[in-house]
Each structure stands twice: as structure tokens, then as C-alpha cells.
A tleap script that builds the chain and sets N, CA, C and O, in Angstrom:
source leaprc.protein.ff14SB
mol = sequence {
  NGLY ALA TRP ASP ASN ALA SER GLY THR ALA
  GLY LEU ILE GLU MET ALA ARG ALA PHE LYS
  ALA GLY PRO ALA PRO LYS ARG THR VAL VAL
  PHE LEU HIE VAL THR ALA GLU GLU GLN GLY
  LEU LEU GLY SER GLU ALA TYR ALA ALA ASP
  PRO VAL TYR PRO CLEU
}
set mol.1.N position { 35.189 26.220 -22.333 }
set mol.1.CA position { 36.019 25.830 -21.243 }
set mol.1.C position { 35.506 24.576 -20.560 }
set mol.1.O position { 34.569 23.932 -21.032 }
set mol.2.N position { 36.122 24.245 -19.462 }
set mol.2.CA position { 35.766 23.019 -18.733 }
set mol.2.C position { 34.323 23.060 -18.245 }
set mol.2.O position { 33.628 22.045 -18.283 }
set mol.3.N position { 33.868 24.220 -17.789 }
set mol.3.CA position { 32.496 24.301 -17.282 }
set mol.3.C position { 31.498 24.046 -18.404 }
set mol.3.O position { 30.527 23.314 -18.212 }
set mol.4.N position { 31.723 24.638 -19.563 }
set mol.4.CA position { 30.841 24.457 -20.717 }
set mol.4.C position { 30.762 22.974 -21.084 }
set mol.4.O position { 29.667 22.441 -21.263 }
set mol.5.N position { 31.889 22.319 -21.196 }
set mol.5.CA position { 31.916 20.899 -21.564 }
set mol.5.C position { 31.299 20.022 -20.482 }
set mol.5.O position { 30.522 19.116 -20.782 }
set mol.6.N position { 31.638 20.287 -19.240 }
set mol.6.CA position { 31.135 19.455 -18.138 }
set mol.6.C position { 29.631 19.619 -17.963 }
set mol.6.O position { 28.927 18.631 -17.749 }
set mol.7.N position { 29.132 20.831 -18.048 }
set mol.7.CA position { 27.692 21.030 -17.860 }
set mol.7.C position { 26.903 20.430 -19.019 }
set mol.7.O position { 25.816 19.892 -18.807 }
set mol.8.N position { 27.421 20.511 -20.220 }
set mol.8.CA position { 26.749 19.892 -21.359 }
set mol.8.C position { 26.717 18.384 -21.244 }
set mol.8.O position { 25.703 17.754 -21.546 }
set mol.9.N position { 27.823 17.802 -20.808 }
set mol.9.CA position { 27.893 16.351 -20.621 }
set mol.9.C position { 26.939 15.914 -19.523 }
set mol.9.O position { 26.205 14.939 -19.690 }
set mol.10.N position { 26.941 16.620 -18.407 }
set mol.10.CA position { 26.054 16.270 -17.294 }
set mol.10.C position { 24.589 16.382 -17.708 }
set mol.10.O position { 23.776 15.530 -17.350 }
set mol.11.N position { 24.253 17.419 -18.452 }
set mol.11.CA position { 22.879 17.583 -18.919 }
set mol.11.C position { 22.446 16.456 -19.839 }
set mol.11.O position { 21.323 15.965 -19.729 }
set mol.12.N position { 23.315 16.043 -20.736 }
set mol.12.CA position { 23.001 14.950 -21.657 }
set mol.12.C position { 22.799 13.640 -20.907 }
set mol.12.O position { 21.873 12.888 -21.210 }
set mol.13.N position { 23.650 13.364 -19.942 }
set mol.13.CA position { 23.522 12.140 -19.142 }
set mol.13.C position { 22.206 12.146 -18.369 }
set mol.13.O position { 21.520 11.126 -18.311 }
set mol.14.N position { 21.851 13.274 -17.779 }
set mol.14.CA position { 20.601 13.349 -17.017 }
set mol.14.C position { 19.377 13.191 -17.919 }
set mol.14.O position { 18.394 12.564 -17.524 }
set mol.15.N position { 19.430 13.749 -19.118 }
set mol.15.CA position { 18.309 13.558 -20.049 }
set mol.15.C position { 18.171 12.090 -20.432 }
set mol.15.O position { 17.057 11.573 -20.517 }
set mol.16.N position { 19.288 11.419 -20.661 }
set mol.16.CA position { 19.243 9.992 -20.996 }
set mol.16.C position { 18.678 9.185 -19.833 }
set mol.16.O position { 17.892 8.261 -20.043 }
set mol.17.N position { 19.072 9.524 -18.618 }
set mol.17.CA position { 18.523 8.832 -17.437 }
set mol.17.C position { 17.016 9.037 -17.324 }
set mol.17.O position { 16.281 8.100 -17.011 }
set mol.18.N position { 16.560 10.251 -17.577 }
set mol.18.CA position { 15.124 10.544 -17.499 }
set mol.18.C position { 14.354 9.753 -18.553 }
set mol.18.O position { 13.279 9.227 -18.266 }
set mol.19.N position { 14.883 9.666 -19.748 }
set mol.19.CA position { 14.220 8.877 -20.786 }
set mol.19.C position { 14.167 7.411 -20.401 }
set mol.19.O position { 13.148 6.751 -20.604 }
set mol.20.N position { 15.253 6.897 -19.849 }
set mol.20.CA position { 15.307 5.485 -19.456 }
set mol.20.C position { 14.299 5.186 -18.348 }
set mol.20.O position { 13.696 4.113 -18.336 }
set mol.21.N position { 14.113 6.114 -17.426 }
set mol.21.CA position { 13.215 5.903 -16.285 }
set mol.21.C position { 11.741 6.010 -16.676 }
set mol.21.O position { 10.874 5.460 -15.997 }
set mol.22.N position { 11.465 6.706 -17.751 }
set mol.22.CA position { 10.075 6.918 -18.154 }
set mol.22.C position { 9.589 5.864 -19.130 }
set mol.22.O position { 10.302 4.908 -19.436 }
set mol.23.N position { 8.374 6.044 -19.613 }
set mol.23.CA position { 7.829 5.108 -20.602 }
set mol.23.C position { 8.601 5.222 -21.917 }
set mol.23.O position { 9.159 6.272 -22.235 }
set mol.24.N position { 8.621 4.142 -22.659 }
set mol.24.CA position { 9.340 4.137 -23.933 }
set mol.24.C position { 8.694 5.127 -24.904 }
set mol.24.O position { 7.471 5.143 -25.048 }
set mol.25.N position { 9.501 5.946 -25.563 }
set mol.25.CA position { 8.934 6.886 -26.534 }
set mol.25.C position { 8.417 6.147 -27.772 }
set mol.25.O position { 8.834 5.024 -28.053 }
set mol.26.N position { 7.518 6.780 -28.496 }
set mol.26.CA position { 6.966 6.170 -29.708 }
set mol.26.C position { 7.981 6.155 -30.848 }
set mol.26.O position { 7.858 5.366 -31.784 }
set mol.27.N position { 8.956 7.007 -30.767 }
set mol.27.CA position { 9.985 7.092 -31.807 }
set mol.27.C position { 11.361 6.889 -31.184 }
set mol.27.O position { 11.550 7.072 -29.982 }
set mol.28.N position { 12.304 6.514 -32.015 }
set mol.28.CA position { 13.676 6.322 -31.570 }
set mol.28.C position { 14.278 7.655 -31.132 }
set mol.28.O position { 14.073 8.684 -31.777 }
set mol.29.N position { 15.011 7.623 -30.047 }
set mol.29.CA position { 15.716 8.801 -29.549 }
set mol.29.C position { 17.205 8.490 -29.573 }
set mol.29.O position { 17.636 7.463 -29.049 }
set mol.30.N position { 17.979 9.361 -30.172 }
set mol.30.CA position { 19.430 9.205 -30.221 }
set mol.30.C position { 20.040 10.356 -29.437 }
set mol.30.O position { 19.735 11.520 -29.697 }
set mol.31.N position { 20.893 10.038 -28.487 }
set mol.31.CA position { 21.623 11.051 -27.734 }
set mol.31.C position { 23.001 11.182 -28.364 }
set mol.31.O position { 23.768 10.220 -28.397 }
set mol.32.N position { 23.308 12.350 -28.853 }
set mol.32.CA position { 24.563 12.593 -29.567 }
set mol.32.C position { 25.383 13.608 -28.794 }
set mol.32.O position { 24.907 14.697 -28.471 }
set mol.33.N position { 26.597 13.245 -28.509 }
set mol.33.CA position { 27.522 14.130 -27.796 }
set mol.33.C position { 28.676 14.408 -28.741 }
set mol.33.O position { 29.470 13.513 -29.031 }
set mol.34.N position { 28.778 15.630 -29.221 }
set mol.34.CA position { 29.797 15.967 -30.215 }
set mol.34.C position { 30.846 16.898 -29.621 }
set mol.34.O position { 30.658 17.475 -28.550 }
set mol.35.N position { 31.945 17.028 -30.337 }
set mol.35.CA position { 33.059 17.866 -29.900 }
set mol.35.C position { 33.355 18.931 -30.952 }
set mol.35.O position { 32.729 18.976 -32.011 }
set mol.36.N position { 34.307 19.771 -30.640 }
set mol.36.CA position { 34.841 20.802 -31.542 }
set mol.36.C position { 33.828 21.901 -31.866 }
set mol.36.O position { 33.829 22.450 -32.968 }
set mol.37.N position { 32.969 22.216 -30.901 }
set mol.37.CA position { 31.997 23.298 -31.098 }
set mol.37.C position { 32.711 24.638 -31.259 }
set mol.37.O position { 32.336 25.446 -32.109 }
set mol.38.N position { 33.724 24.871 -30.456 }
set mol.38.CA position { 34.428 26.149 -30.502 }
set mol.38.C position { 35.215 26.332 -31.793 }
set mol.38.O position { 35.519 27.462 -32.173 }
set mol.39.N position { 35.544 25.252 -32.462 }
set mol.39.CA position { 36.316 25.319 -33.703 }
set mol.39.C position { 35.418 25.415 -34.934 }
set mol.39.O position { 35.915 25.356 -36.059 }
set mol.40.N position { 34.131 25.559 -34.747 }
set mol.40.CA position { 33.224 25.712 -35.876 }
set mol.40.C position { 32.232 24.580 -36.027 }
set mol.40.O position { 31.867 24.217 -37.145 }
set mol.41.N position { 31.793 24.017 -34.911 }
set mol.41.CA position { 30.792 22.933 -34.928 }
set mol.41.C position { 31.264 21.734 -35.746 }
set mol.41.O position { 30.464 21.101 -36.436 }
set mol.42.N position { 32.551 21.420 -35.674 }
set mol.42.CA position { 33.122 20.346 -36.490 }
set mol.42.C position { 32.517 18.986 -36.183 }
set mol.42.O position { 32.276 18.201 -37.100 }
set mol.43.N position { 32.269 18.692 -34.920 }
set mol.43.CA position { 31.674 17.405 -34.565 }
set mol.43.C position { 30.263 17.267 -35.112 }
set mol.43.O position { 29.899 16.217 -35.643 }
set mol.44.N position { 29.477 18.311 -34.987 }
set mol.44.CA position { 28.111 18.297 -35.529 }
set mol.44.C position { 28.134 18.168 -37.043 }
set mol.44.O position { 27.350 17.414 -37.620 }
set mol.45.N position { 29.027 18.897 -37.682 }
set mol.45.CA position { 29.141 18.843 -39.143 }
set mol.45.C position { 29.545 17.441 -39.604 }
set mol.45.O position { 29.011 16.932 -40.589 }
set mol.46.N position { 30.482 16.824 -38.895 }
set mol.46.CA position { 30.933 15.480 -39.259 }
set mol.46.C position { 29.798 14.473 -39.126 }
set mol.46.O position { 29.627 13.614 -39.991 }
set mol.47.N position { 29.023 14.572 -38.053 }
set mol.47.CA position { 27.912 13.628 -37.887 }
set mol.47.C position { 26.839 13.854 -38.949 }
set mol.47.O position { 26.301 12.892 -39.497 }
set mol.48.N position { 26.526 15.098 -39.240 }
set mol.48.CA position { 25.512 15.392 -40.256 }
set mol.48.C position { 25.938 14.871 -41.626 }
set mol.48.O position { 25.096 14.441 -42.415 }
set mol.49.N position { 27.233 14.907 -41.912 }
set mol.49.CA position { 27.736 14.426 -43.199 }
set mol.49.C position { 27.755 12.909 -43.283 }
set mol.49.O position { 27.617 12.350 -44.371 }
set mol.50.N position { 27.924 12.230 -42.141 }
set mol.50.CA position { 28.031 10.764 -42.137 }
set mol.50.C position { 27.360 10.199 -40.887 }
set mol.50.O position { 28.046 9.690 -40.001 }
set mol.51.N position { 26.031 10.279 -40.800 }
set mol.51.CA position { 25.338 9.843 -39.581 }
set mol.51.C position { 25.313 8.325 -39.418 }
set mol.51.O position { 25.234 7.586 -40.399 }
set mol.52.N position { 25.381 7.878 -38.178 }
set mol.52.CA position { 25.246 6.454 -37.874 }
set mol.52.C position { 23.815 6.021 -38.165 }
set mol.52.O position { 23.581 4.937 -38.699 }
set mol.53.N position { 22.868 6.871 -37.812 }
set mol.53.CA position { 21.452 6.648 -38.088 }
set mol.53.C position { 21.004 7.710 -39.086 }
set mol.53.O position { 21.396 8.870 -38.954 }
set mol.54.N position { 20.194 7.348 -40.083 }
set mol.54.CA position { 19.752 8.352 -41.063 }
set mol.54.C position { 19.033 9.519 -40.388 }
set mol.54.O position { 18.261 9.329 -39.448 }
set mol.55.N position { 19.292 10.695 -40.869 }
set mol.55.CA position { 18.650 11.897 -40.325 }
set mol.55.C position { 17.361 12.178 -41.057 }
set mol.55.O position { 16.673 13.149 -40.744 }
savepdb mol mol.pdb
quit
């Protein structure tokens, strides 16, 4: 529902802000926000099949 989506989005944004405010990590960090979790993790499956950055 809306709460699930909104809280996940807010959490991801806050994690990105925390990373930006802190020291640079030694490794690349990618923040991925996917959709269609309720329909069977379709967004995650699509990214895993064709990632922008190699996994």
C-alpha cells in the first residue's frame, strides 16, 4: 500500500543522504529503488537480469 511504498522511499532517500554527508566509501554504492514487489519482485528480477552496473 501507500505506507509501504512511502516508507521504503523515505528510508532509501535518508540512507543516500547519510552516505553523502559521511566520508566516501571505499567501494561504489548504488541505491536501487525498484517497483512491482507485490507482483512477484518484478522490478528486482528485471534489474538482476539487466543491471546498469555489473553485479
